[in-house]
N, C-alpha and C positions, 0 to 999 in steps of 0.2 A: 364773314371772311370768305365763305364759299361763293357768295354772290359776287364779291369783288373779283375773285379768280375767274369766274365765268365771264364777267364783263370784260376783263382784261383779255381773255382768250378770244372774244369776239372782236375787240378793237384791234388786236394784233393782226387778225386776219384781214381787216379792212386796210391796214397800212402796208401789207406785204406787196412788193412789186410783182407785176405779172412777169412770168418767166417766158421768154421767147424761145423760138426754135421748134421744129417738128421732130417727132420720133421717126427714125428711119426703119420702117417695118420691113421685115424680111418676108415678103409675100410668097406664100407657097413653099417656104423652106421646110425641111424636115425638122420637126420639133426636137430640141436638144435639152439635155439635162441641165438644170440651173442650180438647184439646191442639192439634189441627190448626186451621188457619186456613181457614174456609169460603170466604172471598173469594178467597184465592190458589188454592184448588182449583177454584173456579168459573172463574176466569180461565184456568187451565191447561186445563180441559175445553173451554172455548170455543175456545182455540187449536188443540186437538186436532181438534175438530169442523170447523174451517176448513181442516184439512189441513196445519198447520204441521209441518215435517219433524222438528224436535227433539222436540216433544211426541208426535208420532205414533210415533217410534222408541221412546220410553220407555213409552208406553201399550202398544204391541205387546209389549214385553218383559214388562210387568206381566201382560198377558193370558196370555202363554205360561207364566208362573209359576203363574197361577191354573188353567190347564189341567192342570198336574201336580198341583196341590192337590186337584182334583176326584177324584183316584184315591187319595188318602191317607186314613188313619184306618180305623175310628174311634179316637180317642185317649181313653184312660181310665187311671186309676191303680189300678183294682181288680184287674188281672191281674198285678201285680208278684209276684216270687217271695218277697219278704220279707213278714212279718206284723207289723204295728205292735203295741206293747204292749197296746193296747186290743182286739186280735184283730179289728179292723175294717179291712178293706182299703180302705175309703173314706177313711181317714186318710192324708194325705200323709206320705211318708218320704224322707229323703235322708241321706247321710253327709257330714260336713265334708270338703271336697275337699283341704284342706291338712294333714289329719291322717294320720299314718303310724305303723305299728307301731314300738314302741320296741325297737331291737335289743338293748338290755340286759335285756329281760324275756323269759322263755321263751315266753309267749303273745303278746308284743308289747303287752300292755295294762298301763296305759292308754296309748292312742295319744298321740303327741307332735306338735307343730306344726312344719311346714316351710313357712313363708309363701311363697306364690306358686307352689309346686310341687304339682301335682295328683296325688293318689294314684289310680292306675288302679282301685283297689277301689271308689271312689265311683261309677264308671260302672255298676256292677251295680245301682245304685238308679235306676230308670227314670222315676220320677214327674216329676222336673224336666224331663227331655227331652220327655216326653209333653206337659207343660204348655207348654213353649217351642214345640214343633212345632205344637200346636193353635193357639196364639196367632199364630204366623207364618202358618199356612195361612188362618186366618180373616181376617187382614189382607190377604193376597194376593187372596183371593176377594172381599173387600169392595171393594178398589181396582178389580178387574176389573168388578164390578157397576156401580160408580159411573160408569165411563167407557163401558160398553157397554149397560147396562140389561138384560143377559141374566139371567133369573131363575135359571138353573141355578147360577150362582155364589152368589147369596144363599141359595138353598135348601141348598146344601152347607154353607155357613158356619153357617146356623141349625142344621143337623143336628149339626155338630161342637160347637157351643155347648151345645145341649141335652144331648148325651151327656156332656160333661165337667162341666157345672155343675148340671144339673137332673134328668136321668132317675134315678129311684130306684135302678136296678140298677147304674149306673155313675158317679154323681155324686161329686165330691170334697167331702168335708166342709169347711166354711169355717173351717179352722184350720191352723196349721203347728206343732202341738205336738211333732212328731217330725222336724222338719227339721234338717239339719246335725248329726246325732248324732255323738258321738265314742265309739268302742268303749272300754269300761272306765271312762268318765266320765259321759256324759250321753246320755239317750235323745232329747234335742232341745235346741236352743239358740236364744236370741233372734236370733242372727245369721242364722238360716235364712230370715227374711222377705225378705232381699235376693234370694232366688230368684224372688220373685213381682213384681219391680220392673217387668217389661215387660207384665204383664196390664193396665196402664193403657191399652194399645192397644185393649182390647176395647170400651169405650164409644165410641171414635171409629170403630171398625169398624162398629158399629151405625149411627152417623150417616151413614157412607158408603153404607149400604144402607137408609136411612130410607124410601125410596120403594117398597121391595120388599114384596110381600104375605107373604113368608116371615118378615119381621121384624115379627111381629104383637104385639098387646098382651100376650098370655100369655107370650111369650118375653121381651120387654123387662121386664115386671113380675117375672118369675121371676129374671132376672139381677140386677135391682135388689135383690131380696130377698137373693140370695146375697151380693152385694157389701156390703149393709148388715150382714149377719151377720159377714162377714169383717172389716169395719171395726170392729165391736164387739169382735171377738176381738183385733184389733191394739191397741185402746185400753184394754181391761180385763183381758186375760189376763196372767199373770206373764211369759210370753215375749214376747208382742206389745208390751206396754207397756214392757218393758225395752229392746226394740229402739228405741223412740222416744227413749230417753235416751242411746243410743250417740252419741258425739261426731263420728265420722268419716262416711264416705259412707253407712254403714248408716242413720244418723239422717236424712240428706238424703233417701234414697229412702223411708224410713218416712213422712216428711212428704209426699212427692209422691204416694204411694199413698193415704194417708188423705184428702188434699185432693181428689185426682181422684175417688175413690169417693164422697166427700161431695157433690161437684158432680153426679155421675151419679145419685145417689139423692135429690137435691133439698135437701140441707142446706147452703145457702150460709153459714149462720151458723157451722157447724163448720169449713168450709173457711177462712173469714176468720179465725176464732180461731186455728187452727193456724198460719197464715201470719204473723199479727201477733205472737203470743206465743211461738212456738217457732221458726219458720223464721228470722225476723229475728235472733233471739238466737244462731243458729248462726254468723252472720257473724264475730263476734268470736273464736269458737273455731276456726273452720276456715280463715279467710283472714288473710293478712298484708296490711299496707298496699300492698305492691307486687303483690298478687294471688297470691303463693305459698301453697301448701297444705301446711303442715308435717306434718300427720297422714298425708297421702297420700304425700308425698315420703319419709317414713320407711319405707315398705313396700319389699319386694323387687321390686315391679313399679311403680315410681313413675309412669311415664308412663301406664300403664294406669289406675291409680287416680286420678290427677289429672284425666284427661279423663273418666273415668267419673263421678266426683263432680260435675264441672262440667256434665255433661249433666243430672244430677239438678237442678242449680240452674236451668238453662235451662228445664227442664220446669216447675219451680216458678214461675218468672217468667211463663211463659205461663199457668199456672193462676191466678196472681194477677190477671191482666187480667180474669178472669171475675167477680171480686168487688172490683174497684177497689183492689187492693193492689199498688202499683208497686214491684216488686223490681228492675226494670230500672235504675231511677235511685236506688234506696235505697242509701245509703252512710253509714258512720260518719264522724265528724269527721276521723279520720286517713286516710280514703280507702278503707278496707276495704269492699268491695262486689262485686257481680256483674261490673260493668264491668272492674275491675282484675283479677278472677279470670280472665276470658276473655282480656283483653289480655296476660296473662302468657304465654299460649300462642303469641302472635304471632311472636316471633323464632325459636321452635322450628319452627313451621310454615313460616316463610320460609327455613328452613335456615341461619339466621344464627348459631344456637347449638345445642349438643348438650347433652343431659342430663348432669349430672355423674356420675350413676350409672345404668348401663343396666338395663333390666328383665332378670330372670333367664330369661325366655322371650321368643321373638320378639314384636315389637310391631306394632301397626297404627295408622294415623292415621284410621281410619274414624270412630270416635266423635268425635275431635277436630274433624274436618271437618264432621261433622253438626251439632254444637253451634255451631261457628264460623259456619256458614251461617245458622242461626236467630238467633244473637246479633248477627251482622253487620248484620241488618236494622234493629237498634236503635242500633248504635254505628258510625257512619260512619268513625270513626278507626281501626277495625280493619283497614281496607283489605282487605276480604274478597275482592274481585275479584283483587287482586294475589296473595293467598294461593292462591286456586283456580287461577290461571294456572299454578302449579307442579304441579298435580295434575290433568292433563287427563283422566284416566280416572275421576275422581270425578264422580258425577252428583248434582246438587242437585234434590231432588224435594219437592213440597208435601205429600206424604202420609207423610213420615217425621219422627219426633221421638222 
């Protein structure tokens, strides 16, 4: 069955039409907030500057994280031990984490799927970790710069961004043709695009550092060019376009990346088109009237995937605000919509119910609480404060999403 799904994923990609049109890059423009709320950040900063104890404590913790990030890197994908089929180390590579050697085959190939269980072999492919660590450090440095104005943080962030995306010797090529490979089957799969879902934090990191001399026109324009090329790959390549057709959380995050990058590079028309014609259509497929997500609940890690997918939806709703597409209040006649999707989590977070089937690995509520915080600002009936009273160690911050 898994093999049929993978073949279908590949075939769909070959059949998708090439999307025309160029992204209108805002060359040299001041980076603007896309996912984050600038007003909330400004209010938090004002409270910090007035010496408010709660804000001061969290900013000091963020600055401590940035101090560590100053010593990290450089991050690059060109030093990996593996060589892509193109023989170009600038091409990103990874192995499907849930694929394992088939014990019935002498060489284990083709590998078989064990959903939710990570094969330690996949850890030998370091490109994803380098990308995640780079993104995390850039965000930490950006937050520290925003609150302190110290140029050293922005300078280090700019250095990391240039090294990973722009410098000819170390840059990543803007494609994922060899992501989530399966030994004996595929050198790359459409599902690999999920590994880039968090680089949507890069444009907002630039906005946090917009006043810095290190975030200059050349850097911003160069990054816009890279993300424009990556968006084109996502929309027109066999693997990228196939990912956009996947029905579960993969499709959700494809939408969030394409819309975010379209806004970053100045193409509001593309962002609006994806939201109106593709994102809204996912509601009927992904959500039940009561908010349940059958495609995610069928996985071996149901809580992980239900909350992960809903985070993607919260991001999309935030992105929709930028182009007047109201996903917060959009619903089908039978009630399917983002509100019910988030509300479905409420009794579980209030510890009134337990999942019928536990995840096969230990779970965390971090993602659920993050999305609940952001959605709770739009849905008073979620009783977000009541939920968060049960998780006193969870910190609600305006620079996370």
